[in-house]
C-alpha positions in Angstrom: 76.0 82.6 152.6 77.8 79.5 151.5 74.5 77.5 151.7 72.8 80.0 149.4 75.7 79.8 146.9 75.4 76.0 146.8 71.7 76.2 146.2 72.2 78.8 143.5 74.9 76.6 141.8 72.7 73.5 142.0 69.8 75.4 140.4 72.0 76.7 137.6 73.3 73.2 136.9 69.8 71.8 136.8 68.7 74.5 134.3 71.7 73.8 132.1 71.0 70.1 132.1 67.3 70.6 131.2 68.2 73.2 128.4 70.8 70.9 126.9 68.3 68.0 126.7 65.8 70.1 124.8 68.3 71.1 122.2 68.9 67.6 121.0 68.4 67.4 117.3 70.4 64.3 116.3 68.5 61.3 115.0 67.6 58.7 117.7 67.9 55.8 115.2 70.5 53.2 116.0 73.3 52.9 113.4 72.8 50.6 110.5 75.2 49.8 107.6 74.5 51.7 104.4 76.4 51.4 101.2 74.4 52.2 98.0 75.5 53.4 94.6 73.5 55.6 92.2 74.0 56.7 88.6 72.4 59.9 87.3 72.7 58.6 83.7 70.2 55.8 84.5 66.5 55.7 85.4 65.0 56.6 87.8 67.7 59.1 88.8 68.0 60.8 85.4 64.2 61.4 85.5 63.6 62.4 89.1 66.9 64.3 89.8 67.4 65.9 86.4 66.6 69.4 87.9 67.3 70.6 91.4 66.4 71.0 94.1 64.7 67.6 93.9 64.2 64.6 96.2 63.3 61.0 95.6 63.0 57.7 97.4 65.9 55.4 96.5 64.7 52.3 94.5 66.9 49.9 96.5 64.9 47.8 98.9 65.7 46.7 102.5 68.3 49.5 103.2 68.3 51.9 106.1 66.8 51.4 109.5 64.2 48.6 109.6 64.5 48.3 105.8 62.5 51.5 105.4 64.8 52.8 102.6 66.7 56.0 101.8 65.8 59.4 100.5 68.2 61.2 98.1 68.1 65.0 97.8 69.8 66.9 95.1 70.5 70.4 96.4 72.6 71.7 93.5 74.4 70.4 90.4 77.0 68.6 92.5 75.7 68.6 96.1 73.6 65.7 97.4 72.2 64.7 100.8 70.7 61.4 101.8 68.5 60.5 104.8 67.1 57.4 106.3 63.4 57.2 105.3 62.3 56.3 108.9 60.2 58.6 111.1 62.2 59.5 114.2 59.2 59.6 116.5 58.3 56.6 118.6 60.9 54.3 117.0 60.7 51.9 119.9 57.0 51.3 119.2 56.9 51.4 115.4 59.4 52.3 112.7 57.3 53.9 110.0 58.6 54.5 106.5 58.2 58.1 105.4 56.2 59.2 102.3 57.3 62.1 100.0 54.7 64.8 99.4 53.6 66.0 96.0 56.3 68.7 95.9 58.9 66.1 97.1 60.6 68.4 99.6 58.6 67.3 102.7 58.7 63.7 104.0 55.7 62.8 106.1 54.9 60.0 108.5 51.8 58.1 107.4 51.3 56.5 110.8 47.9 57.4 112.4 48.4 60.0 115.1 52.0 60.8 114.3 51.9 63.5 111.6 55.6 64.2 111.7 56.9 66.2 108.7 60.6 66.6 107.8 61.9 69.4 105.5 64.4 67.7 103.1 65.8 71.0 101.7 66.8 72.3 105.1 68.7 69.4 106.7 65.9 66.9 107.4 64.7 68.7 110.5 61.2 67.9 111.8 58.8 70.8 111.5 58.3 72.0 115.1 59.9 68.8 116.4 62.9 67.7 118.3 64.8 65.4 116.0 66.1 65.4 112.5 66.4 62.5 110.1 69.4 60.2 110.2 71.8 61.6 107.5 74.2 59.5 105.5 77.4 60.6 103.6 77.0 61.2 99.8 80.0 61.2 97.5 79.4 62.3 94.0 81.6 62.4 90.9 80.2 65.1 88.5 82.2 63.8 85.6 80.8 60.2 85.7 77.5 61.3 87.3 77.9 58.4 89.7 77.5 58.6 93.5 77.7 56.6 96.6 75.7 56.8 99.9 77.5 55.4 103.0 77.7 55.7 106.7 81.3 54.7 107.1 
């Protein structure tokens, strides 16, 4: 009986380990330093983020993983989210910068054969995929309409 119990316990442990591995949703991107300011009184922010929800690619160059840039999402009058604009699939083979679709709520990977799409309004999760985009902290002062994106 003890042998059957050991086998049963080992099988349960294996199932738990496999299930935990499939639930991983955090971004596989390695950490990079991000510290970017934005001002909703100035272009392009006052044009692209005037109404919400809205999303745009940050105009700063060479920020985020592999210099692919950042995406800024305005969810409400005072709530913003920011994501690395790097596709989380196959990052060891290529690090592709994402493109925003016409409605600017879906970020898509333009790399041939990838096809990953990330919903920016629901946490940057890949549609039908395993990972979500790397998210950064956004602090925003509604009085001055100035914000800051950081990862520290």
